[in-house]
N, C-alpha and C positions, 0 to 999 in steps of 0.2 A: 600941265597934266594932271596933277594933283587937283587943283582948282575945278577942272571939268569933272573929275570923278565925284569931288566933294559936292559939286553943285548937282550931280546926277542923284545923289542921297536926298538932298533937299528936295528936288523935283519930284522924286518918288513920294514924297510925304505931301507936297502941294497937290500932285495929280490925285492921290487918295482921297483928299478933302473934297474934291468935286465929285466923287461918285456919290449917287443918290442912296446908295446902300452903305451905310457906315461899317457894318462888319465885312463886307466885301472889300471896302476901301483899306480897312485895317489890315485884313490878310494879305491883300495885294501888296501894299507897302511892305511888310514882313517879308513876302515872298521875294520882291523885287531887291530888296537890300541883302538878304540872303544870298540870292543868286549873285549879286555885285561882289559880295566878300568872297565867294567861291570862285568866281572867274579871275579874279585879280588878287592873287594872295600875296602879291608885292605892295598892295595898297596899305597895310599896315606900316611898312618901312617907309613908304613914301610920305605918309602922315608926320612921322617923327624926323625925317630927313628934312622936309620942307618947312616943319613948323616955325622956325624963327622967321621966315619970309611970308608967312601966312597971315596978313593983317584981318583979312575979313573972315577967315574961319570962325571965329567966336560968334560973329554976327549971324552967320548962316546956321552955325549949330544950335543957337538959341532960338532962331526961328523955326527950324525944323523940329526941335524940342516943344516949342509952345504950340505949333501945328499939331504935332503928334499927340500932345496932350488934349487938344480939341477932338481930334479924331477918335481917341480913346473915350472921351467923355461922351460923344456921340454914339459909339459902338455900346458902351454901357446901357445908356438911355434906350437903345434899341432893343435890349434885352437879350443881346446875342453874346457879349463879352462878359466874361466872370466879373462880378462887382468887386472882387479883391485884386484886380490887377492894377498895379500903380506903375509909374514912369520908371522906376528903378528895374522893373521887371523887363522893360525893353533892352535895357544893357545886359541883363542875365541872358536873354534870348541870344544877343549878338555874341557875347562871351563864349555861349556854349558853342555857337557856330564856329568861332575861331577855332576852339579846340577840335572840332570835328574836321575843319578844313587841314590843320596842322597834323592831325593823326591819318588822314586819308589819302594825301598826294592826289594823284590822277583820278581817283574816285570821288574826290571832294564835292563836284558838282550834285552827284547823284547822292551822295550821302547827306548832303546839306538840305537837298529837296525832300528826302526822307524825314529828316530830324524836324524840318519846320512842319510837315504834315501831321507829325504825332504833337507837336507842340501846339499846333493851331487847334487841333482837336481838344486838348486838354485846356485850351483857354476858353472854349464855348461855355457859356453860362449854364448850360445843361448838364455839363460834368462837374461842376462845383457841387461838393457835398458839404451841406451847411453844418454837420455835426463834426466834421473834420476840417478844422481850420488850418490854413497854411501857415508855415513858420514866418516870422516877421521878414518884410523886404530886407534885401541886402542893398546898401548905398554903393552902387557901382557907377563910375563916370564914363563918358564917351572913350576915354584912353584905355579903360579896361577891356572895351569891346573891340578896340581896333589894334591893340598890341598883342600878337600871337604869344601863347604861353611859352615859357623858356624852360628847358629842361631842369628838373630839381638839382639844387645845389649851384645853380648857374647864377643866381642872384636875382634881383628885382627886375621884372621884365621891363618896366618904365625906364629904369636906370640903364639897363642894357641898351635900349634902344634909343633913348633920348639924352642920357647923361643924367647927373644928379639934378635933384630938385623936386618939389612938390607939383606934380602933374595933374592933381585933382583941381588945383587952381586954373589950370589952362584948359582942360578938358570937361570940368565940371562934374558934379554928382548931384543933380537937379532931380527933384521930384515934382516936376510941374503939374 
């Protein structure tokens, strides 16, 4: 089941690369992944529970990140995506969605759609203010985007979900 869900994430990126309009492809992949996150709130737990048995996840993740980097490059070249968007911002977007999903329960799909509408509008190149630079990117890995936040004082979310260890090595913090 998890392999199918993860393959759907990879497929969303692959499909977006075939869109002749790179900005539309970029927006579509973000919207699809947000919808998948909101529709299956147990996906994060499945990632951690199944992790030891998932041999092909790293390859699929690398494939998806590489393709998303290409999609990002194309969207920037089209002049529609902000020039200061970096790969780590993708994980920032997904992590924000995890927070919305965790906080909104039954309203998660609608809240997630509204959040992505705001965020995609902010990512348009015509919204960038050249005189007001963004803070530096935050290096987040896929794990940060998939593991839902834990209540404060509960401990490290990665350790809560998957046990002790350095999960950045598994899920990566690439800036492809």
